[in-house]
Each structure stands twice: as C-alpha cells, then as structure tokens.
A tleap script that builds the chain and sets N, CA, C and O, in Angstrom:
source leaprc.protein.ff14SB
mol = sequence {
  NMET ILE LEU CYS ASP THR ASP ILE ILE ILE
  GLU LEU TYR ARG ASN ASN ASP ARG ILE ILE
  SER GLU LEU LYS ASN ILE GLY GLU LYS ASN
  ILE ALA ILE SER ILE ILE THR ALA GLY GLU
  LEU TYR PHE GLY ALA LEU HIE LYS ALA GLU
  LEU LYS GLN ILE GLU LYS ASP ILE LYS CYS
  LEU GLU ILE LYS TYR ILE ASP ASN GLU ILE
  SER ALA VAL PHE TYR ASN LEU MET LEU GLU
  TYR SER ILE SER HIE LYS LEU SER ILE PRO
  ASP ALA LEU ILE ALA SER THR ALA ILE VAL
  ASN ASN ILE GLU LEU PHE THR LEU ASN VAL
  LYS HIE PHE LYS TYR ILE LYS ARG LEU LYS
  LEU TYR THR PHE CSER
}
set mol.1.N position { 57.307 -31.024 -37.907 }
set mol.1.CA position { 58.013 -30.062 -38.562 }
set mol.1.C position { 57.892 -30.264 -40.126 }
set mol.1.O position { 57.849 -31.371 -40.663 }
set mol.2.N position { 57.844 -29.118 -40.753 }
set mol.2.CA position { 57.729 -29.119 -42.244 }
set mol.2.C position { 58.824 -28.181 -42.759 }
set mol.2.O position { 59.068 -27.125 -42.175 }
set mol.3.N position { 59.479 -28.573 -43.855 }
set mol.3.CA position { 60.517 -27.740 -44.417 }
set mol.3.C position { 59.799 -26.945 -45.653 }
set mol.3.O position { 59.273 -27.556 -46.583 }
set mol.4.N position { 59.830 -25.645 -45.574 }
set mol.4.CA position { 59.113 -24.962 -46.642 }
set mol.4.C position { 60.164 -24.460 -47.790 }
set mol.4.O position { 61.191 -23.816 -47.572 }
set mol.5.N position { 59.739 -24.845 -48.908 }
set mol.5.CA position { 60.618 -24.350 -50.169 }
set mol.5.C position { 60.486 -22.913 -50.255 }
set mol.5.O position { 59.589 -22.315 -49.662 }
set mol.6.N position { 61.403 -22.306 -51.018 }
set mol.6.CA position { 61.405 -20.800 -51.249 }
set mol.6.C position { 60.129 -20.404 -51.841 }
set mol.6.O position { 59.614 -19.364 -51.429 }
set mol.7.N position { 59.512 -21.126 -52.800 }
set mol.7.CA position { 58.336 -20.709 -53.376 }
set mol.7.C position { 57.098 -20.533 -52.399 }
set mol.7.O position { 56.204 -19.708 -52.590 }
set mol.8.N position { 57.156 -21.380 -51.370 }
set mol.8.CA position { 55.966 -21.141 -50.341 }
set mol.8.C position { 56.202 -19.914 -49.650 }
set mol.8.O position { 55.215 -19.211 -49.434 }
set mol.9.N position { 57.361 -19.509 -49.248 }
set mol.9.CA position { 57.642 -18.294 -48.516 }
set mol.9.C position { 57.275 -17.099 -49.465 }
set mol.9.O position { 56.683 -16.116 -49.019 }
set mol.10.N position { 57.623 -17.200 -50.728 }
set mol.10.CA position { 57.364 -16.113 -51.613 }
set mol.10.C position { 55.864 -15.907 -51.807 }
set mol.10.O position { 55.410 -14.768 -51.920 }
set mol.11.N position { 55.057 -17.030 -51.848 }
set mol.11.CA position { 53.636 -16.885 -51.922 }
set mol.11.C position { 53.073 -16.371 -50.531 }
set mol.11.O position { 52.051 -15.686 -50.517 }
set mol.12.N position { 53.658 -16.661 -49.505 }
set mol.12.CA position { 53.228 -15.928 -48.250 }
set mol.12.C position { 53.252 -14.427 -48.405 }
set mol.12.O position { 52.283 -13.720 -48.126 }
set mol.13.N position { 54.468 -13.946 -48.887 }
set mol.13.CA position { 54.657 -12.539 -49.114 }
set mol.13.C position { 53.794 -11.971 -50.125 }
set mol.13.O position { 53.574 -10.760 -50.113 }
set mol.14.N position { 53.235 -12.802 -51.086 }
set mol.14.CA position { 52.281 -12.326 -52.118 }
set mol.14.C position { 50.844 -12.463 -51.546 }
set mol.14.O position { 49.881 -12.383 -52.308 }
set mol.15.N position { 50.696 -12.660 -50.263 }
set mol.15.CA position { 49.301 -12.845 -49.591 }
set mol.15.C position { 48.432 -13.887 -50.214 }
set mol.15.O position { 47.233 -13.669 -50.383 }
set mol.16.N position { 49.026 -15.070 -50.580 }
set mol.16.CA position { 48.266 -16.103 -51.179 }
set mol.16.C position { 47.445 -16.741 -50.050 }
set mol.16.O position { 47.978 -17.431 -49.181 }
set mol.17.N position { 46.258 -16.513 -50.090 }
set mol.17.CA position { 45.296 -17.049 -48.982 }
set mol.17.C position { 45.501 -18.552 -48.645 }
set mol.17.O position { 45.618 -18.951 -47.486 }
set mol.18.N position { 45.533 -19.323 -49.693 }
set mol.18.CA position { 45.664 -20.682 -49.645 }
set mol.18.C position { 46.928 -21.159 -48.830 }
set mol.18.O position { 46.882 -22.018 -47.950 }
set mol.19.N position { 47.984 -20.537 -49.207 }
set mol.19.CA position { 49.297 -20.825 -48.528 }
set mol.19.C position { 49.219 -20.297 -47.049 }
set mol.19.O position { 49.576 -20.999 -46.103 }
set mol.20.N position { 48.747 -19.063 -46.909 }
set mol.20.CA position { 48.665 -18.564 -45.463 }
set mol.20.C position { 47.835 -19.453 -44.653 }
set mol.20.O position { 48.239 -19.723 -43.522 }
set mol.21.N position { 46.641 -19.988 -45.102 }
set mol.21.CA position { 45.719 -20.820 -44.376 }
set mol.21.C position { 46.635 -22.108 -44.058 }
set mol.21.O position { 46.770 -22.472 -42.890 }
set mol.22.N position { 47.188 -22.711 -44.994 }
set mol.22.CA position { 47.873 -23.919 -44.793 }
set mol.22.C position { 49.121 -23.762 -43.718 }
set mol.22.O position { 49.366 -24.655 -42.907 }
set mol.23.N position { 49.824 -22.633 -43.786 }
set mol.23.CA position { 50.923 -22.393 -42.861 }
set mol.23.C position { 50.336 -22.114 -41.470 }
set mol.23.O position { 51.006 -22.393 -40.476 }
set mol.24.N position { 49.121 -21.579 -41.357 }
set mol.24.CA position { 48.471 -21.360 -40.110 }
set mol.24.C position { 48.154 -22.688 -39.456 }
set mol.24.O position { 48.370 -22.885 -38.260 }
set mol.25.N position { 47.623 -23.618 -40.293 }
set mol.25.CA position { 47.300 -25.021 -39.923 }
set mol.25.C position { 48.549 -25.769 -39.439 }
set mol.25.O position { 48.484 -26.511 -38.460 }
set mol.26.N position { 49.675 -25.576 -40.117 }
set mol.26.CA position { 50.943 -26.338 -39.755 }
set mol.26.C position { 51.395 -25.637 -38.364 }
set mol.26.O position { 51.861 -26.329 -37.458 }
set mol.27.N position { 51.254 -24.379 -38.248 }
set mol.27.CA position { 51.775 -23.699 -37.031 }
set mol.27.C position { 53.168 -23.161 -37.121 }
set mol.27.O position { 54.096 -23.878 -37.493 }
set mol.28.N position { 53.321 -21.947 -36.795 }
set mol.28.CA position { 54.696 -21.254 -36.887 }
set mol.28.C position { 55.867 -22.093 -36.276 }
set mol.28.O position { 56.967 -22.170 -36.824 }
set mol.29.N position { 55.558 -22.704 -35.127 }
set mol.29.CA position { 56.545 -23.495 -34.425 }
set mol.29.C position { 57.021 -24.734 -35.169 }
set mol.29.O position { 58.053 -25.343 -34.889 }
set mol.30.N position { 56.108 -25.073 -36.215 }
set mol.30.CA position { 56.514 -26.339 -36.952 }
set mol.30.C position { 56.954 -26.121 -38.358 }
set mol.30.O position { 56.962 -27.028 -39.190 }
set mol.31.N position { 57.320 -24.898 -38.604 }
set mol.31.CA position { 57.853 -24.486 -39.924 }
set mol.31.C position { 59.312 -24.172 -39.871 }
set mol.31.O position { 59.809 -23.464 -38.995 }
set mol.32.N position { 59.998 -24.748 -40.880 }
set mol.32.CA position { 61.426 -24.636 -40.960 }
set mol.32.C position { 61.754 -24.174 -42.399 }
set mol.32.O position { 60.969 -24.397 -43.320 }
set mol.33.N position { 62.902 -23.540 -42.574 }
set mol.33.CA position { 63.406 -23.288 -43.978 }
set mol.33.C position { 64.890 -23.800 -43.933 }
set mol.33.O position { 65.521 -23.949 -42.886 }
set mol.34.N position { 65.333 -24.031 -45.093 }
set mol.34.CA position { 66.810 -24.298 -45.350 }
set mol.34.C position { 67.554 -22.994 -45.353 }
set mol.34.O position { 66.975 -21.949 -45.650 }
set mol.35.N position { 68.688 -23.027 -45.065 }
set mol.35.CA position { 69.542 -21.801 -45.202 }
set mol.35.C position { 69.660 -21.364 -46.678 }
set mol.35.O position { 69.936 -20.207 -46.994 }
set mol.36.N position { 69.464 -22.236 -47.453 }
set mol.36.CA position { 69.434 -21.896 -48.908 }
set mol.36.C position { 68.257 -21.088 -49.304 }
set mol.36.O position { 68.346 -20.160 -50.107 }
set mol.37.N position { 67.010 -21.498 -48.660 }
set mol.37.CA position { 65.890 -20.622 -48.907 }
set mol.37.C position { 66.139 -19.262 -48.403 }
set mol.37.O position { 65.817 -18.303 -49.104 }
set mol.38.N position { 66.732 -19.077 -47.149 }
set mol.38.CA position { 67.052 -17.832 -46.646 }
set mol.38.C position { 67.827 -17.020 -47.613 }
set mol.38.O position { 67.516 -15.859 -47.878 }
set mol.39.N position { 68.864 -17.653 -48.153 }
set mol.39.CA position { 69.735 -16.945 -49.082 }
set mol.39.C position { 68.982 -16.549 -50.327 }
set mol.39.O position { 69.196 -15.425 -50.781 }
set mol.40.N position { 68.088 -17.381 -50.953 }
set mol.40.CA position { 67.302 -17.108 -52.062 }
set mol.40.C position { 66.407 -15.861 -51.761 }
set mol.40.O position { 66.269 -14.935 -52.560 }
set mol.41.N position { 65.839 -15.923 -50.588 }
set mol.41.CA position { 64.964 -14.810 -50.275 }
set mol.41.C position { 65.685 -13.481 -50.179 }
set mol.41.O position { 65.191 -12.455 -50.646 }
set mol.42.N position { 66.890 -13.511 -49.551 }
set mol.42.CA position { 67.656 -12.267 -49.435 }
set mol.42.C position { 68.145 -11.822 -50.905 }
set mol.42.O position { 68.192 -10.635 -51.229 }
set mol.43.N position { 68.464 -12.758 -51.668 }
set mol.43.CA position { 68.863 -12.471 -53.059 }
set mol.43.C position { 67.743 -11.800 -53.835 }
set mol.43.O position { 67.976 -10.945 -54.689 }
set mol.44.N position { 66.584 -12.188 -53.532 }
set mol.44.CA position { 65.338 -11.581 -54.184 }
set mol.44.C position { 64.816 -10.346 -53.697 }
set mol.44.O position { 63.858 -9.813 -54.258 }
set mol.45.N position { 65.415 -9.813 -52.618 }
set mol.45.CA position { 64.957 -8.644 -52.051 }
set mol.45.C position { 65.212 -7.412 -52.988 }
set mol.45.O position { 66.300 -7.265 -53.544 }
set mol.46.N position { 64.206 -6.563 -53.139 }
set mol.46.CA position { 64.307 -5.419 -54.032 }
set mol.46.C position { 64.961 -4.310 -53.430 }
set mol.46.O position { 65.552 -3.526 -54.173 }
set mol.47.N position { 64.950 -4.113 -52.151 }
set mol.47.CA position { 65.555 -2.877 -51.561 }
set mol.47.C position { 65.975 -3.225 -50.086 }
set mol.47.O position { 65.702 -4.323 -49.601 }
set mol.48.N position { 66.607 -2.307 -49.434 }
set mol.48.CA position { 67.005 -2.567 -47.993 }
set mol.48.C position { 65.808 -2.726 -47.104 }
set mol.48.O position { 65.873 -3.581 -46.221 }
set mol.49.N position { 64.734 -2.011 -47.232 }
set mol.49.CA position { 63.634 -2.202 -46.302 }
set mol.49.C position { 63.071 -3.609 -46.449 }
set mol.49.O position { 62.746 -4.249 -45.449 }
set mol.50.N position { 62.949 -4.105 -47.692 }
set mol.50.CA position { 62.455 -5.488 -47.876 }
set mol.50.C position { 63.401 -6.498 -47.286 }
set mol.50.O position { 62.982 -7.436 -46.607 }
set mol.51.N position { 64.600 -6.319 -47.527 }
set mol.51.CA position { 65.685 -7.198 -46.939 }
set mol.51.C position { 65.559 -7.298 -45.362 }
set mol.51.O position { 65.627 -8.388 -44.794 }
set mol.52.N position { 65.378 -6.148 -44.712 }
set mol.52.CA position { 65.231 -6.133 -43.362 }
set mol.52.C position { 63.913 -6.844 -42.876 }
set mol.52.O position { 63.884 -7.519 -41.847 }
set mol.53.N position { 62.848 -6.646 -43.677 }
set mol.53.CA position { 61.603 -7.330 -43.304 }
set mol.53.C position { 61.831 -8.897 -43.474 }
set mol.53.O position { 61.415 -9.669 -42.610 }
set mol.54.N position { 62.453 -9.315 -44.525 }
set mol.54.CA position { 62.740 -10.754 -44.615 }
set mol.54.C position { 63.637 -11.284 -43.424 }
set mol.54.O position { 63.428 -12.337 -42.821 }
set mol.55.N position { 64.661 -10.400 -43.179 }
set mol.55.CA position { 65.481 -10.907 -42.037 }
set mol.55.C position { 64.709 -11.019 -40.789 }
set mol.55.O position { 64.925 -11.951 -40.014 }
set mol.56.N position { 63.804 -10.103 -40.549 }
set mol.56.CA position { 62.893 -10.064 -39.266 }
set mol.56.C position { 62.057 -11.369 -39.206 }
set mol.56.O position { 61.951 -12.039 -38.179 }
set mol.57.N position { 61.470 -11.676 -40.397 }
set mol.57.CA position { 60.504 -12.747 -40.562 }
set mol.57.C position { 61.188 -14.098 -40.374 }
set mol.57.O position { 60.662 -15.000 -39.724 }
set mol.58.N position { 62.420 -14.211 -40.985 }
set mol.58.CA position { 63.081 -15.431 -40.921 }
set mol.58.C position { 63.569 -15.815 -39.547 }
set mol.58.O position { 63.831 -16.982 -39.256 }
set mol.59.N position { 63.685 -14.798 -38.707 }
set mol.59.CA position { 64.157 -15.042 -37.309 }
set mol.59.C position { 62.998 -15.764 -36.548 }
set mol.59.O position { 63.244 -16.289 -35.462 }
set mol.60.N position { 61.844 -15.802 -37.040 }
set mol.60.CA position { 60.686 -16.542 -36.381 }
set mol.60.C position { 60.656 -17.884 -36.779 }
set mol.60.O position { 59.904 -18.654 -36.182 }
set mol.61.N position { 61.418 -18.311 -37.771 }
set mol.61.CA position { 61.442 -19.633 -38.237 }
set mol.61.C position { 62.583 -20.504 -37.857 }
set mol.61.O position { 63.641 -19.990 -37.495 }
set mol.62.N position { 62.446 -21.679 -37.913 }
set mol.62.CA position { 63.716 -22.611 -37.604 }
set mol.62.C position { 64.480 -22.680 -38.915 }
set mol.62.O position { 63.920 -22.908 -39.988 }
set mol.63.N position { 65.740 -22.481 -38.784 }
set mol.63.CA position { 66.627 -22.446 -40.040 }
set mol.63.C position { 67.419 -23.781 -39.903 }
set mol.63.O position { 68.006 -24.067 -38.860 }
set mol.64.N position { 67.410 -24.580 -40.993 }
set mol.64.CA position { 68.107 -25.829 -41.029 }
set mol.64.C position { 69.436 -25.460 -41.814 }
set mol.64.O position { 69.395 -24.993 -42.952 }
set mol.65.N position { 70.562 -25.690 -41.160 }
set mol.65.CA position { 71.875 -25.383 -41.840 }
set mol.65.C position { 72.445 -26.610 -42.482 }
set mol.65.O position { 72.087 -27.722 -42.094 }
set mol.66.N position { 73.300 -26.462 -43.429 }
set mol.66.CA position { 73.963 -27.477 -44.108 }
set mol.66.C position { 75.109 -28.054 -43.222 }
set mol.66.O position { 75.913 -27.308 -42.663 }
set mol.67.N position { 75.149 -29.340 -43.121 }
set mol.67.CA position { 76.238 -30.002 -42.416 }
set mol.67.C position { 76.778 -31.075 -43.279 }
set mol.67.O position { 76.347 -31.208 -44.424 }
set mol.68.N position { 77.769 -31.910 -42.761 }
set mol.68.CA position { 78.421 -32.923 -43.486 }
set mol.68.C position { 77.429 -33.907 -43.949 }
set mol.68.O position { 77.561 -34.348 -45.091 }
set mol.69.N position { 76.382 -34.339 -43.162 }
set mol.69.CA position { 75.481 -35.375 -43.723 }
set mol.69.C position { 74.622 -34.785 -44.876 }
set mol.69.O position { 74.376 -35.455 -45.879 }
set mol.70.N position { 74.193 -33.578 -44.717 }
set mol.70.CA position { 73.374 -33.009 -45.800 }
set mol.70.C position { 74.210 -32.777 -47.018 }
set mol.70.O position { 73.711 -32.851 -48.141 }
set mol.71.N position { 75.458 -32.500 -46.823 }
set mol.71.CA position { 76.456 -32.382 -47.989 }
set mol.71.C position { 76.527 -33.684 -48.703 }
set mol.71.O position { 76.443 -33.760 -49.928 }
set mol.72.N position { 76.691 -34.755 -47.882 }
set mol.72.CA position { 76.867 -36.051 -48.557 }
set mol.72.C position { 75.613 -36.486 -49.436 }
set mol.72.O position { 75.707 -36.976 -50.562 }
set mol.73.N position { 74.486 -36.249 -48.791 }
set mol.73.CA position { 73.151 -36.578 -49.465 }
set mol.73.C position { 73.122 -35.656 -50.758 }
set mol.73.O position { 72.782 -36.163 -51.827 }
set mol.74.N position { 73.441 -34.422 -50.693 }
set mol.74.CA position { 73.428 -33.450 -51.768 }
set mol.74.C position { 74.265 -34.055 -52.881 }
set mol.74.O position { 73.801 -34.137 -54.019 }
set mol.75.N position { 75.479 -34.479 -52.588 }
set mol.75.CA position { 76.408 -34.949 -53.543 }
set mol.75.C position { 75.737 -36.234 -54.219 }
set mol.75.O position { 75.743 -36.311 -55.447 }
set mol.76.N position { 75.238 -37.108 -53.551 }
set mol.76.CA position { 74.618 -38.335 -54.189 }
set mol.76.C position { 73.432 -37.976 -54.959 }
set mol.76.O position { 73.138 -38.638 -55.954 }
set mol.77.N position { 72.646 -36.869 -54.538 }
set mol.77.CA position { 71.447 -36.449 -55.458 }
set mol.77.C position { 72.006 -35.924 -56.682 }
set mol.77.O position { 71.546 -36.343 -57.745 }
set mol.78.N position { 72.898 -35.099 -56.684 }
set mol.78.CA position { 73.457 -34.545 -57.765 }
set mol.78.C position { 74.039 -35.611 -58.761 }
set mol.78.O position { 73.844 -35.487 -59.970 }
set mol.79.N position { 74.727 -36.619 -58.259 }
set mol.79.CA position { 75.267 -37.728 -59.095 }
set mol.79.C position { 74.141 -38.370 -59.749 }
set mol.79.O position { 74.218 -38.635 -60.949 }
set mol.80.N position { 72.979 -38.675 -58.992 }
set mol.80.CA position { 71.905 -39.478 -59.539 }
set mol.80.C position { 70.906 -38.710 -60.393 }
set mol.80.O position { 70.275 -39.294 -61.274 }
set mol.81.N position { 70.749 -37.393 -60.147 }
set mol.81.CA position { 69.682 -36.590 -60.877 }
set mol.81.C position { 70.138 -35.431 -61.711 }
set mol.81.O position { 69.329 -34.935 -62.495 }
set mol.82.N position { 71.270 -34.983 -61.626 }
set mol.82.CA position { 71.616 -33.831 -62.255 }
set mol.82.C position { 71.542 -33.927 -63.842 }
set mol.82.O position { 71.144 -32.961 -64.493 }
set mol.83.N position { 71.916 -35.061 -64.422 }
set mol.83.CA position { 71.761 -35.129 -65.846 }
set mol.83.C position { 70.321 -35.644 -66.294 }
set mol.83.O position { 69.724 -35.084 -67.214 }
set mol.84.N position { 69.823 -36.658 -65.657 }
set mol.84.CA position { 68.523 -37.158 -65.996 }
set mol.84.C position { 67.369 -36.232 -65.684 }
set mol.84.O position { 66.375 -36.262 -66.409 }
set mol.85.N position { 67.435 -35.440 -64.686 }
set mol.85.CA position { 66.337 -34.515 -64.294 }
set mol.85.C position { 66.631 -33.055 -64.263 }
set mol.85.O position { 65.759 -32.212 -64.055 }
set mol.86.N position { 67.897 -32.780 -64.477 }
set mol.86.CA position { 68.285 -31.410 -64.454 }
set mol.86.C position { 68.061 -30.762 -63.055 }
set mol.86.O position { 67.637 -29.614 -62.926 }
set mol.87.N position { 68.385 -31.602 -61.998 }
set mol.87.CA position { 68.235 -31.087 -60.613 }
set mol.87.C position { 69.142 -29.947 -60.334 }
set mol.87.O position { 70.356 -30.045 -60.512 }
set mol.88.N position { 68.568 -28.858 -59.894 }
set mol.88.CA position { 69.397 -27.633 -59.665 }
set mol.88.C position { 70.183 -27.774 -58.309 }
set mol.88.O position { 69.775 -28.543 -57.438 }
set mol.89.N position { 71.284 -27.039 -58.153 }
set mol.89.CA position { 71.945 -27.134 -56.889 }
set mol.89.C position { 71.117 -26.582 -55.738 }
set mol.89.O position { 71.157 -27.203 -54.676 }
set mol.90.N position { 70.412 -25.547 -55.824 }
set mol.90.CA position { 69.522 -25.114 -54.673 }
set mol.90.C position { 68.527 -26.206 -54.285 }
set mol.90.O position { 68.464 -26.631 -53.131 }
set mol.91.N position { 67.752 -26.651 -55.278 }
set mol.91.CA position { 66.767 -27.742 -55.071 }
set mol.91.C position { 67.409 -28.978 -54.421 }
set mol.91.O position { 66.835 -29.582 -53.514 }
set mol.92.N position { 68.626 -29.348 -54.906 }
set mol.92.CA position { 69.202 -30.591 -54.326 }
set mol.92.C position { 69.575 -30.263 -52.837 }
set mol.92.O position { 69.484 -31.145 -51.982 }
set mol.93.N position { 69.965 -29.083 -52.548 }
set mol.93.CA position { 70.395 -28.795 -51.230 }
set mol.93.C position { 69.153 -28.724 -50.291 }
set mol.93.O position { 69.134 -29.217 -49.163 }
set mol.94.N position { 68.158 -28.084 -50.849 }
set mol.94.CA position { 66.844 -28.075 -50.025 }
set mol.94.C position { 66.346 -29.500 -49.837 }
set mol.94.O position { 65.981 -29.836 -48.710 }
set mol.95.N position { 66.300 -30.367 -50.846 }
set mol.95.CA position { 65.773 -31.737 -50.729 }
set mol.95.C position { 66.696 -32.522 -49.760 }
set mol.95.O position { 66.206 -33.283 -48.926 }
set mol.96.N position { 67.930 -32.349 -49.865 }
set mol.96.CA position { 68.929 -33.008 -48.876 }
set mol.96.C position { 68.599 -32.594 -47.491 }
set mol.96.O position { 68.618 -33.425 -46.583 }
set mol.97.N position { 68.310 -31.398 -47.292 }
set mol.97.CA position { 68.004 -30.955 -45.919 }
set mol.97.C position { 66.805 -31.696 -45.402 }
set mol.97.O position { 66.843 -32.247 -44.301 }
set mol.98.N position { 65.778 -31.723 -46.143 }
set mol.98.CA position { 64.576 -32.430 -45.765 }
set mol.98.C position { 64.730 -34.001 -45.599 }
set mol.98.O position { 64.088 -34.627 -44.756 }
set mol.99.N position { 65.522 -34.516 -46.366 }
set mol.99.CA position { 65.811 -35.969 -46.286 }
set mol.99.C position { 66.579 -36.297 -44.997 }
set mol.99.O position { 66.211 -37.243 -44.300 }
set mol.100.N position { 67.609 -35.559 -44.668 }
set mol.100.CA position { 68.526 -35.793 -43.537 }
set mol.100.C position { 67.654 -35.530 -42.272 }
set mol.100.O position { 67.672 -36.336 -41.341 }
set mol.101.N position { 66.907 -34.428 -42.240 }
set mol.101.CA position { 66.103 -34.094 -41.094 }
set mol.101.C position { 64.755 -34.936 -40.953 }
set mol.101.O position { 63.949 -34.726 -40.046 }
set mol.102.N position { 64.595 -35.861 -41.890 }
set mol.102.CA position { 63.392 -36.705 -42.009 }
set mol.102.C position { 62.109 -35.934 -41.868 }
set mol.102.O position { 61.250 -36.350 -41.092 }
set mol.103.N position { 61.927 -34.855 -42.558 }
set mol.103.CA position { 60.696 -33.999 -42.502 }
set mol.103.C position { 60.247 -33.879 -44.055 }
set mol.103.O position { 60.979 -34.118 -45.015 }
set mol.104.N position { 59.027 -33.501 -44.101 }
set mol.104.CA position { 58.373 -33.316 -45.410 }
set mol.104.C position { 58.783 -31.907 -45.966 }
set mol.104.O position { 59.022 -30.934 -45.251 }
set mol.105.N position { 58.831 -31.924 -47.277 }
set mol.105.CA position { 59.069 -30.688 -48.034 }
set mol.105.C position { 57.749 -30.119 -48.566 }
set mol.105.O position { 57.057 -30.800 -49.322 }
set mol.106.N position { 57.399 -28.934 -48.203 }
set mol.106.CA position { 56.302 -28.158 -48.693 }
set mol.106.C position { 56.725 -27.290 -49.812 }
set mol.106.O position { 57.456 -26.316 -49.628 }
set mol.107.N position { 56.232 -27.663 -51.065 }
set mol.107.CA position { 56.590 -26.913 -52.208 }
set mol.107.C position { 55.509 -26.807 -53.166 }
set mol.107.O position { 54.686 -27.721 -53.131 }
set mol.108.N position { 55.319 -25.788 -54.104 }
set mol.108.CA position { 54.571 -25.739 -55.093 }
set mol.108.C position { 55.200 -26.316 -56.411 }
set mol.108.O position { 54.536 -26.568 -57.417 }
set mol.109.N position { 56.452 -26.482 -56.303 }
set mol.109.CA position { 57.143 -27.013 -57.524 }
set mol.109.C position { 57.404 -28.532 -57.405 }
set mol.109.O position { 58.532 -29.024 -57.437 }
set mol.110.N position { 56.309 -29.194 -57.272 }
set mol.110.CA position { 56.393 -30.700 -57.116 }
set mol.110.C position { 57.188 -31.379 -58.176 }
set mol.110.O position { 57.926 -32.330 -57.917 }
set mol.111.N position { 57.015 -30.816 -59.542 }
set mol.111.CA position { 57.821 -31.495 -60.532 }
set mol.111.C position { 59.311 -31.421 -60.387 }
set mol.111.O position { 60.027 -32.208 -61.005 }
set mol.112.N position { 59.819 -30.475 -59.568 }
set mol.112.CA position { 61.246 -30.308 -59.280 }
set mol.112.C position { 61.827 -31.395 -58.363 }
set mol.112.O position { 63.027 -31.656 -58.274 }
set mol.113.N position { 60.778 -32.031 -57.654 }
set mol.113.CA position { 61.250 -32.974 -56.518 }
set mol.113.C position { 60.692 -34.364 -56.611 }
set mol.113.O position { 61.295 -35.307 -56.097 }
set mol.114.N position { 59.616 -34.511 -57.219 }
set mol.114.CA position { 58.799 -35.767 -57.166 }
set mol.114.C position { 59.523 -37.016 -57.398 }
set mol.114.O position { 59.187 -38.038 -56.801 }
set mol.115.N position { 60.525 -36.999 -58.253 }
set mol.115.CA position { 61.305 -38.106 -58.601 }
set mol.115.C position { 62.500 -38.591 -57.632 }
set mol.115.O position { 63.136 -39.632 -57.796 }
set mol.116.N position { 62.676 -37.747 -56.695 }
set mol.116.CA position { 63.745 -38.075 -55.537 }
set mol.116.C position { 63.184 -39.113 -54.621 }
set mol.116.O position { 62.268 -38.790 -53.865 }
set mol.117.N position { 63.611 -40.224 -54.622 }
set mol.117.CA position { 63.041 -41.449 -54.023 }
set mol.117.C position { 62.864 -41.181 -52.442 }
set mol.117.O position { 61.762 -41.359 -51.923 }
set mol.118.N position { 63.884 -40.785 -51.751 }
set mol.118.CA position { 63.764 -40.718 -50.301 }
set mol.118.C position { 63.050 -39.447 -49.778 }
set mol.118.O position { 62.787 -39.319 -48.582 }
set mol.119.N position { 62.767 -38.578 -50.638 }
set mol.119.CA position { 62.152 -37.266 -50.293 }
set mol.119.C position { 60.642 -37.529 -50.004 }
set mol.119.O position { 59.946 -38.223 -50.745 }
set mol.120.N position { 60.208 -36.951 -48.924 }
set mol.120.CA position { 58.755 -36.974 -48.584 }
set mol.120.C position { 58.176 -35.587 -48.850 }
set mol.120.O position { 58.634 -34.601 -48.274 }
set mol.121.N position { 57.180 -35.509 -49.712 }
set mol.121.CA position { 56.558 -34.201 -50.190 }
set mol.121.C position { 55.293 -33.968 -49.331 }
set mol.121.O position { 54.491 -34.889 -49.179 }
set mol.122.N position { 55.110 -32.827 -48.799 }
set mol.122.CA position { 53.965 -32.425 -47.982 }
set mol.122.C position { 52.835 -32.123 -48.947 }
set mol.122.O position { 52.964 -31.352 -49.897 }
set mol.123.N position { 51.643 -32.818 -48.631 }
set mol.123.CA position { 50.585 -32.567 -49.549 }
set mol.123.C position { 49.446 -31.829 -48.697 }
set mol.123.O position { 49.220 -32.170 -47.536 }
set mol.124.N position { 48.753 -30.818 -49.323 }
set mol.124.CA position { 47.903 -30.126 -48.677 }
set mol.124.C position { 46.556 -30.024 -49.483 }
set mol.124.O position { 46.545 -30.243 -50.694 }
set mol.125.N position { 45.450 -29.694 -48.803 }
set mol.125.CA position { 44.212 -29.673 -49.640 }
set mol.125.C position { 43.863 -28.312 -50.143 }
set mol.125.O position { 42.866 -28.150 -50.846 }
savepdb mol mol.pdb
quit
C-alpha cells in the first residue's frame, strides 16, 4: 500500500505520463489517500462537474481517515517541526497518516517531508 500526496493525484489529472505509469505499476488496489487529500482535491475543483468526477475517482481508492493515533502523531510532528521547518497542517496530517499506517508516502514535494524521521518516502524511477 502507498499513500499518495495531493500533488500526485493532481498530476494524474494533468495526464502526467510518468505519474500515470508509476501508479499503474503500484496498482489501483495498492493506492490510498488521506482524507486530507480528498478535501484538498474537493477544494481545488473548479466547478460541479469536476467535483463530481473527483468524487467518482476517489471512490476507487482506499481513504485513510484521521483517528486518535494519527492525531497524536500529528500533534507531535507539529511540536517538533512547525517552527524549524514550517510544516503545514495538511502536510503534517498526511505524514501522520503514512506513519501510523506504516506505509510509504508518494509525493513530488519531497522537501516538505524529507526531514520527518519516521516517515518513509516512496521513491520511483
């Protein structure tokens, strides 16, 4: 299982061949997103038709919801990195989701996450 950051899903919608190929290699059944990513995608929708398409697409993926354990890890990440690295709330919640579920995070924004000690980042060729 791989947790995809919001930027990966956006690149999928932009028909980025490299991302599409990698997601095919991973396999649809092995792709998850955080509920935060779902919210960010909905927020970025330009109109109702796009929102409905995003909703349809998200139903094909496993959604990881925030629970007490993710909240606790999120809290500790914010304590440790909010000042030193300006860790954003959405990024901290997504990273916490990957950490608690012990899965790699697939992101193009490696600089937003590389300093988080317990987080495993997905690398692709």
